[in-house]
C-alpha positions as CSV (number, residue, x, y, z in Angstrom):
1,L,-36.4,58.9,175.1
2,Y,-32.9,60.2,177.0
3,M,-32.4,62.3,174.2
4,L,-35.9,63.8,174.2
5,P,-34.8,67.2,175.7
6,L,-32.3,67.7,173.0
7,I,-34.7,67.0,170.2
8,L,-37.5,69.1,172.0
9,G,-35.0,72.1,172.3
10,L,-34.1,71.4,168.4
11,L,-37.9,71.7,167.4
12,V,-38.7,74.4,169.7
13,A,-36.2,77.0,168.8
14,S,-36.2,76.3,165.3
15,I,-40.1,76.9,165.1
16,A,-39.5,80.1,167.0
17,S,-36.8,81.1,165.3
18,G,-38.6,80.8,162.2
19,R,-41.5,82.9,163.5
20,I,-39.5,85.5,165.0
21,I,-37.9,85.9,161.6
22,T,-41.0,86.1,159.7
23,K,-42.3,88.6,161.7
24,T,-39.2,90.8,161.8
25,G,-37.4,90.0,158.4
26,K,-34.4,89.5,160.7
27,Y,-32.1,86.5,161.0
28,R,-28.8,87.8,162.2
29,F,-29.1,86.9,165.8
30,F,-29.9,83.2,165.7
31,P,-27.0,82.0,163.9
32,I,-24.9,83.8,166.6
33,F,-27.0,83.0,169.5
34,G,-27.6,79.2,168.5
35,N,-23.9,78.9,168.2
36,A,-22.9,80.2,171.5
37,L,-25.2,78.0,172.8
38,I,-23.6,75.1,171.3
39,V,-19.8,76.2,172.9
40,L,-22.1,76.5,176.3
41,G,-23.6,73.0,175.5
42,F,-20.3,71.4,174.6
43,F,-18.6,73.2,177.7
44,L,-21.8,71.8,180.2
45,F,-20.9,68.0,178.6
46,S,-17.3,68.3,179.1
47,H,-18.0,68.1,182.6
48,I,-19.6,64.7,182.1
49,T,-19.1,62.2,185.1
50,I,-20.6,58.7,185.9
51,Y,-22.4,60.4,188.5
52,T,-24.1,63.0,186.5
53,S,-27.8,62.9,186.8
54,Q,-30.1,62.2,184.2
55,I,-32.0,65.6,185.0
56,T,-28.6,67.3,184.4
57,L,-28.0,65.7,181.3
58,S,-31.5,66.8,180.3
59,I,-31.0,70.1,180.6
60,W,-27.8,70.1,179.0
61,M,-29.2,68.7,176.2
62,L,-31.8,71.1,175.8
63,V,-29.4,73.7,176.0
64,L,-27.4,72.2,173.3
65,G,-30.7,71.5,171.1
66,V,-31.9,74.8,171.4
67,G,-28.4,76.0,170.0
68,I,-28.9,73.6,166.9
69,G,-32.4,74.8,166.3
70,S,-31.4,78.1,166.3
71,F,-28.5,77.8,163.8
72,M,-29.4,75.1,161.7
73,Q,-32.8,76.2,159.5
74,V,-31.5,80.2,159.6
75,M,-28.3,79.3,157.6
76,T,-30.2,77.7,155.2
77,L,-32.4,80.9,154.9
78,A,-29.4,82.8,155.0
79,V,-28.0,81.3,152.1
80,Q,-31.2,81.5,150.1
81,N,-31.1,85.3,151.0
82,A,-27.7,85.6,149.5
83,V,-28.2,84.5,146.0
84,D,-30.6,85.3,142.7
85,S,-33.7,83.6,142.6
86,K,-32.6,81.6,139.4
87,D,-29.6,79.9,141.8
88,L,-32.3,79.5,144.6
89,G,-32.2,75.5,144.1
90,T,-28.5,75.1,143.7
91,A,-27.6,77.4,146.6
92,T,-30.4,75.2,148.7
93,S,-28.8,71.8,147.5
94,A,-25.5,73.0,148.3
95,A,-25.9,74.0,151.9
96,T,-27.9,71.2,152.5
97,F,-25.1,68.8,150.9
98,F,-22.4,70.6,152.8
99,R,-24.4,70.3,156.0
100,T,-24.9,66.7,155.4
101,L,-21.0,66.2,154.5
102,G,-20.3,67.9,157.8
103,G,-22.3,66.2,159.7
104,A,-21.0,62.5,158.6
105,L,-17.4,64.0,158.7
106,G,-18.0,65.4,162.3
107,T,-19.4,61.7,163.2
108,A,-16.5,60.2,161.9
109,I,-13.7,62.7,163.6
110,F,-15.5,62.7,167.0
111,G,-16.3,58.9,166.6
112,A,-12.2,58.3,166.2
113,V,-11.6,60.7,169.0
114,L,-14.1,59.0,171.5
115,T,-12.7,55.5,170.5
116,A,-8.9,56.6,170.6
117,R,-9.4,58.2,173.9
118,L,-11.4,55.6,175.6
119,T,-8.7,53.2,174.4
120,Y,-6.2,55.4,176.2
121,H,-8.6,55.3,179.4
122,I,-9.1,51.7,179.4
123,K,-5.1,51.2,179.3
124,A,-5.1,53.6,182.4
125,I,-6.9,50.5,184.4
126,P,-5.2,48.5,186.7
127,G,-5.6,44.8,185.5
128,A,-7.7,46.1,182.2
129,Q,-4.6,44.7,179.9
130,A,-4.7,41.2,181.5
131,A,-8.0,40.5,181.0
132,H,-8.1,41.8,177.1
133,I,-10.5,44.7,178.0
134,T,-10.8,46.8,174.6
135,P,-13.5,49.7,173.6
136,S,-15.3,47.1,172.1
137,T,-15.8,45.3,175.3
138,I,-18.3,48.2,176.5
139,Q,-20.3,48.2,172.8
140,S,-20.6,44.6,173.5
141,G,-23.3,45.4,175.5
142,A,-24.1,44.6,179.3
143,N,-23.8,40.8,178.9
144,Q,-20.2,41.0,178.7
145,L,-19.7,43.7,181.4
146,V,-21.6,41.7,184.0
147,R,-19.2,38.9,183.6
148,L,-16.3,41.4,184.7
149,P,-15.5,42.4,188.7
150,H,-17.7,45.3,189.8
151,E,-14.7,47.5,190.2
152,I,-13.7,47.2,186.7
153,V,-17.5,47.7,185.8
154,H,-16.9,51.2,187.6
155,E,-13.6,51.9,186.1
156,L,-14.7,51.1,182.4
157,L,-17.9,53.3,183.0
158,N,-15.7,56.1,184.5
159,A,-13.1,55.5,181.6
160,L,-15.9,56.0,178.9
161,A,-17.3,59.2,180.8
162,L,-13.6,60.9,180.7
163,S,-13.9,59.8,176.8
164,F,-16.8,61.8,176.3
165,H,-15.6,64.5,178.6
166,D,-12.6,64.7,176.3
167,V,-14.6,64.7,173.0
168,Y,-16.5,67.6,174.1
169,L,-13.5,69.4,174.8
170,F,-12.2,68.7,171.5
171,G,-15.6,70.2,170.3
172,I,-15.2,73.6,172.2
173,P,-12.4,74.9,169.9
174,I,-14.4,73.9,166.8
175,A,-17.7,75.3,167.7
176,I,-15.7,79.0,169.1
177,A,-14.4,78.8,165.5
178,G,-18.0,78.4,164.0
179,L,-19.0,81.2,166.3
180,I,-16.3,83.3,165.0
181,I,-16.9,82.8,161.4
């Protein structure tokens, strides 16, 4: 439910861009606009803290969702328009394959960055090493966290927020490269 604004933005932008492209026949604007919104969304998420409200996060997710929705399907359309009709199936499947491959690699890379940054931020917490706190402490769930002192839990949540901050800062140049391309 927390990610509903992202999905809603993606859905609305995808449908709206499709309808506009159908009426006008022009699609060049949408990948540029979508990628710019993705850069903006990453920038907004790079300001996440443990005090960021759910409403703020929802707005940020909506921005990111509209960006993704304006970009993803239109790129498939651009690929289809760039090839002869006899190569349509090959081009579409290649575009889908590379989008899936990019998603898998992106998830792995950004997951590794998140884990590395979380480990770094946890090491900075006083007493975390003595208590044998690692990223898996957070991943194991609330039942592990309630056993820890309140101050440590607060610092762990702060470390997690800082780690997401770092991940989105890492993603901004990649999104800008996509915008330039």
